[in-house]
Every structure is written in structure tokens, then in C-alpha cells.
C-alpha positions in Angstrom: 0.1 -0.2 -0.1 1.4 3.5 -0.8 1.6 6.5 1.8 -0.7 9.6 0.8 0.8 12.9 1.3 -1.4 14.7 3.6 -1.0 18.9 3.5 -1.6 20.8 6.5 -3.5 24.3 6.0 -0.1 26.2 5.6 1.4 23.4 3.0 -1.5 23.9 0.9 -1.4 27.6 1.0 2.2 27.6 -0.4 1.7 24.5 -2.6 -1.2 26.6 -4.6 0.6 30.1 -4.0 -2.4 31.5 -1.7 -3.1 32.6 2.0 -4.2 30.5 4.5 -7.3 32.7 4.8 -8.1 31.9 0.8 -7.7 28.1 1.7 -10.1 28.0 4.6 -12.8 29.8 2.2 -12.5 27.2 -0.4 -12.9 24.3 2.1 -15.8 25.7 3.9 -17.5 27.0 0.3 -20.9 25.5 -0.9 -20.3 25.0 -4.4 -17.1 22.5 -4.8 -14.9 22.7 -1.9 -11.8 21.0 -1.7 -12.1 17.8 0.4 -10.1 17.7 3.6 -10.1 15.4 6.6 -10.6 16.5 10.5 -9.0 14.7 12.8 -10.1 16.1 16.1 -11.4 19.6 16.5 -8.6 21.8 15.1 -6.1 19.5 12.5 -7.2 19.9 8.9 -5.3 17.4 6.1 -5.6 17.6 2.5 -4.6 15.0 0.5 -2.1 16.0 -2.1 -3.7 13.7 -5.4 -7.2 15.1 -4.3 -6.3 18.6 -4.1 -4.2 18.0 -7.7 -7.8 16.2 -8.9 -9.7 19.5 -7.3 -8.0 21.9 -9.6 -8.5 19.9 -12.4 -11.8 19.7 -12.0 -12.2 22.9 -11.2 -9.8 24.6 -14.5 -11.6 27.7 -16.0 -11.6 26.6 -19.4 -11.1 29.3 -21.6 -13.9 30.6 -24.0 -13.0 30.4 -27.6 -13.8 34.1 -28.6 -10.9 35.1 -25.8 -7.3 35.3 -27.1 
């Protein structure tokens, strides 16, 4: 069995190049949130492979009229 790499909020923010507050917003939004795991009351972890999949699923497609 291959171990899955889990990221903290801080590591996720660094990986995406955004702030920690923005990561929190993306976790708790009602439409297409980032999948995460909660350990106890305070610890949140995000699987890196699921984060990459979420990014690919939520990629904005370029309008064919745009240059």
C-alpha cells in the first residue's frame, strides 16, 4: 500500500501560492469545496492527490472568443 501525502493548511497555501485564509474559504464554500479530513477538532489535512484532482476538475476553460 502506498502512503498518501497529506498537507496542512499552511502547506496547501504554499503549494497553491495563496493565503491560508483563502484555503479556509475554499474548504468551507458551499459549491465545489476542496476535500479535506478533520483529525479531532482543530487539525485539518488535505490529500495532495485529491487537491490536484480538485484543481483539474475546477480548471476554468478558456472561451474560444478570448485571445
